[in-house]
DSSP file (Angstrom, degrees, kcal/mol; ACC not computed):
  #  RESIDUE AA STRUCTURE BP1 BP2  ACC     N-H-->O    O-->H-N    N-H-->O    O-->H-N    TCO  KAPPA ALPHA  PHI   PSI    X-CA   Y-CA   Z-CA
    1    1 A M              0   0    0      0, 0.0     2,-0.9     0, 0.0     3,-0.1   0.000 360.0 360.0 360.0 138.5   33.3  -30.7   -8.6
    2    2 A D    >   -     0   0    0      1,-0.2     3,-0.9     3,-0.0     4,-0.1  -0.811 360.0-174.1 -96.9 102.1   33.4  -27.3   -6.9
    3    3 A Y  G >  S+     0   0    0     -2,-0.9     3,-1.1     1,-0.2     5,-0.5   0.728  77.3  67.5 -70.3 -22.0   30.0  -25.7   -7.6
    4    4 A A  G >  S+     0   0    0      1,-0.3     3,-0.6     2,-0.1    -1,-0.2   0.796 101.1  48.7 -67.6 -28.3   31.1  -22.3   -6.0
    5    5 A K  G <  S+     0   0    0     -3,-0.9    -1,-0.3     1,-0.2    -2,-0.2   0.339  85.2  88.2 -95.9   8.5   33.5  -21.8   -8.8
    6    6 A S  G <  S-     0   0    0     -3,-1.1    -1,-0.2    -4,-0.1    -2,-0.1   0.439  94.8-125.7 -85.3   1.4   31.1  -22.6  -11.7
    7    7 A K    <   +     0   0    0     -3,-0.6     2,-0.2     1,-0.2    -2,-0.1   0.826  43.9 173.4  59.9  36.8   30.0  -18.9  -11.7
    8    8 A A        -     0   0    0     -5,-0.5     2,-0.3    -4,-0.1    -1,-0.2  -0.555  35.3-113.2 -74.4 140.4   26.3  -19.7  -11.3
    9    9 A I        -     0   0    0     -2,-0.2     2,-0.4     1,-0.0    -1,-0.1  -0.570  26.4-135.2 -77.1 131.1   24.0  -16.7  -10.9
   10   10 A K        -     0   0    0     -2,-0.3     2,-0.1     1,-0.1     3,-0.1  -0.696  21.0-119.2 -87.0 138.3   22.4  -16.5   -7.5
   11   11 A A        -     0   0    0     -2,-0.4     2,-0.3     1,-0.1    -1,-0.1  -0.440  31.7-100.3 -74.4 149.0   18.8  -15.6   -7.4
   12   12 A D        -     0   0    0      1,-0.2     3,-0.2    -2,-0.1    -1,-0.1  -0.527  31.9-162.8 -67.7 130.4   17.6  -12.5   -5.6
   13   13 A K  S    S+     0   0    0     -2,-0.3    -1,-0.2     1,-0.2    -2,-0.0   0.814  83.0  44.3 -89.0 -30.3   16.3  -13.5   -2.2
   14   14 A N  S    S+     0   0    0      2,-0.1    -1,-0.2     0, 0.0    -2,-0.1   0.253  90.2 103.3 -99.1  14.5   14.3  -10.4   -1.3
   15   15 A R  S    S-     0   0    0     -3,-0.2    -4,-0.0     1,-0.0     0, 0.0  -0.779  75.9-117.1 -96.8 135.3   12.6   -9.9   -4.7
   16   16 A P        -     0   0    0      0, 0.0    -4,-0.1     0, 0.0     3,-0.1  -0.377  26.7-117.4 -64.9 153.9    8.9  -10.9   -5.2
   17   17 A P  S    S-     0   0    0      0, 0.0     2,-0.3     0, 0.0    -2,-0.0   0.780  88.9  -2.8 -66.1 -25.2    8.5  -13.7   -7.7
   18   18 A H  S    S-     0   0    0      0, 0.0     2,-0.3     0, 0.0     3,-0.0  -0.983  77.5 -97.6-158.0 162.6    6.4  -11.5  -10.0
   19   19 A A        -     0   0    0     -2,-0.3     2,-0.2     1,-0.1     0, 0.0  -0.670  46.7-109.0 -83.1 141.0    4.9   -8.0  -10.3
   20   20 A E    >   -     0   0    0     -2,-0.3     3,-0.8     1,-0.1    -1,-0.1  -0.482  16.8-144.4 -71.1 139.2    1.3   -7.8   -9.4
   21   21 A H  T 3  S+     0   0    0      1,-0.2    -1,-0.1    -2,-0.2     7,-0.1   0.706  98.7  38.4 -76.9 -19.7   -1.0   -7.2  -12.3
   22   22 A N  T 3  S+     0   0    0      6,-0.1    -1,-0.2     5,-0.0     3,-0.1  -0.209  80.4 160.1-125.2  43.8   -3.3   -5.0  -10.3
   23   23 A A    X   -     0   0    0     -3,-0.8     3,-1.4     1,-0.1     6,-0.3  -0.304  51.1 -91.1 -64.1 148.4   -0.9   -3.0   -8.1
   24   24 A K  T 3  S+     0   0    0      1,-0.2    -1,-0.1     8,-0.1     3,-0.1  -0.343 107.9  16.9 -63.6 138.0   -2.2    0.2   -6.7
   25   25 A G  T 3  S+     0   0    0      4,-1.5    -1,-0.2     1,-0.2     2,-0.1   0.529  94.1 124.4  80.5   6.9   -1.6    3.3   -8.7
   26   26 A T  S <  S-     0   0    0     -3,-1.4     3,-0.4     3,-0.4    -1,-0.2  -0.345  79.5 -98.8 -89.5 177.9   -0.8    1.5  -12.0
   27   27 A T  S    S+     0   0    0      1,-0.2    -1,-0.1     2,-0.1    -2,-0.1   0.829 124.6  51.8 -68.0 -29.3   -2.6    2.1  -15.3
   28   28 A K  S    S+     0   0    0      1,-0.3    -1,-0.2    -7,-0.1     3,-0.1   0.748 123.2  28.2 -78.8 -21.1   -4.8   -1.0  -14.7
   29   29 A N    >   +     0   0    0     -3,-0.4    -4,-1.5    -6,-0.3     3,-1.3  -0.508  67.2 152.8-136.0  66.8   -5.8    0.2  -11.2
   30   30 A P  G >  S+     0   0    0      0, 0.0     3,-0.9     0, 0.0    -1,-0.1   0.732  70.5  64.0 -70.4 -19.0   -5.7    4.0  -11.2
   31   31 A F  G 3  S+     0   0    0      1,-0.2    -7,-0.1    -3,-0.1    -2,-0.0   0.456  82.6  79.8 -84.7   0.6   -8.4    4.2   -8.4
   32   32 A G  G <   +     0   0    0     -3,-1.3    -1,-0.2    -6,-0.2    -8,-0.1   0.402  64.8 117.5 -86.8   3.9   -6.2    2.4   -5.9
   33   33 A Q  S <  S-     0   0    0     -3,-0.9     2,-0.1     1,-0.1    -8,-0.0  -0.408  73.3-103.9 -71.6 149.2   -4.2    5.6   -5.1
   34   34 A Q        -     0   0    0      1,-0.1    -1,-0.1    -2,-0.1     3,-0.1  -0.394  33.2-115.6 -72.6 147.9   -4.4    6.8   -1.6
   35   35 A R        -     0   0    0      1,-0.1    -1,-0.1    -2,-0.1     5,-0.0  -0.382  43.5 -83.5 -75.7 160.6   -6.5    9.8   -0.8
   36   36 A P     >  -     0   0    0      0, 0.0     4,-1.3     0, 0.0     3,-0.5  -0.339  33.5-124.7 -65.5 148.4   -4.9   13.0    0.4
   37   37 A K  H  > S+     0   0    0      1,-0.2     4,-2.3     2,-0.2     5,-0.2   0.830 108.0  62.4 -65.3 -32.8   -4.2   13.2    4.1
   38   38 A A  H  > S+     0   0    0      1,-0.2     4,-2.2     2,-0.2    -1,-0.2   0.872 101.3  52.8 -61.6 -37.0   -6.2   16.4    4.5
   39   39 A E  H  > S+     0   0    0     -3,-0.5     4,-2.0     2,-0.2    -1,-0.2   0.895 108.7  50.1 -65.0 -39.5   -9.4   14.6    3.4
   40   40 A L  H  X S+     0   0    0     -4,-1.3     4,-2.3     2,-0.2    -2,-0.2   0.929 110.8  48.4 -64.4 -45.3   -8.8   11.9    6.0
   41   41 A I  H  X S+     0   0    0     -4,-2.3     4,-2.4     1,-0.2    -2,-0.2   0.878 109.7  52.9 -64.1 -37.9   -8.3   14.5    8.8
   42   42 A A  H  X S+     0   0    0     -4,-2.2     4,-2.0     2,-0.2    -1,-0.2   0.895 109.9  48.0 -64.0 -40.6  -11.4   16.3    7.7
   43   43 A R  H  X S+     0   0    0     -4,-2.0     4,-1.9     2,-0.2    -2,-0.2   0.892 111.4  50.8 -66.2 -39.2  -13.5   13.1    7.9
   44   44 A M  H  X S+     0   0    0     -4,-2.3     4,-1.9     1,-0.2    -2,-0.2   0.915 110.4  48.6 -66.0 -41.9  -12.1   12.2   11.3
   45   45 A K  H  X S+     0   0    0     -4,-2.4     4,-2.2     1,-0.2    -1,-0.2   0.879 110.4  51.7 -65.1 -37.7  -12.9   15.7   12.7
   46   46 A A  H  X S+     0   0    0     -4,-2.0     4,-2.2     1,-0.2    -1,-0.2   0.876 108.7  51.6 -65.9 -36.2  -16.5   15.4   11.3
   47   47 A A  H  X S+     0   0    0     -4,-1.9     4,-2.1     2,-0.2    -1,-0.2   0.887 109.7  48.9 -68.0 -37.4  -16.9   12.1   13.0
   48   48 A V  H  X S+     0   0    0     -4,-1.9     4,-2.3     2,-0.2    -2,-0.2   0.914 111.6  49.2 -67.7 -42.2  -15.7   13.5   16.4
   49   49 A E  H  X S+     0   0    0     -4,-2.2     4,-2.3     1,-0.2    -2,-0.2   0.905 111.1  49.8 -63.1 -41.5  -18.1   16.4   16.0
   50   50 A A  H  X S+     0   0    0     -4,-2.2     4,-1.9     1,-0.2    -1,-0.2   0.885 110.6  50.0 -64.4 -39.1  -21.0   14.1   15.2
   51   51 A K  H  X S+     0   0    0     -4,-2.1     4,-1.8     2,-0.2    -2,-0.2   0.896 110.4  49.6 -66.9 -39.0  -20.2   11.9   18.2
   52   52 A K  H  X S+     0   0    0     -4,-2.3     4,-1.8     1,-0.2    -2,-0.2   0.900 109.4  52.5 -64.4 -41.0  -20.1   15.0   20.5
   53   53 A A  H  X S+     0   0    0     -4,-2.3     4,-1.1     1,-0.2    -1,-0.2   0.878 109.1  49.9 -62.4 -39.6  -23.5   16.1   19.1
   54   54 A N  H  < S+     0   0    0     -4,-1.9    -1,-0.2     1,-0.2    -2,-0.2   0.859 108.9  51.7 -69.0 -36.4  -25.0   12.7   19.9
   55   55 A K  H  < S+     0   0    0     -4,-1.8    -1,-0.2     1,-0.2    -2,-0.2   0.869 106.7  53.5 -68.9 -34.6  -23.7   12.7   23.4
   56   56 A E  H  <        0   0    0     -4,-1.8    -1,-0.2     1,-0.2    -2,-0.2   0.787 360.0 360.0 -71.1 -27.3  -25.2   16.1   24.2
   57   57 A N     <        0   0    0     -4,-1.1    -1,-0.2    -3,-0.1    -2,-0.2   0.436 360.0 360.0 -89.0 360.0  -28.7   15.0   23.1
């Protein structure tokens, strides 16, 4: 029997087996969204300034 000609459906190879129930940014996990980049840069600048202040003292 030639199985190639039986028109069997091939499974997707690069697809995850299921969707995560707690994926970031969904209704079940709204707090998993990333913070704005400006907030991150502000925190990094504050950390550098605090480190400079500690070195001077």
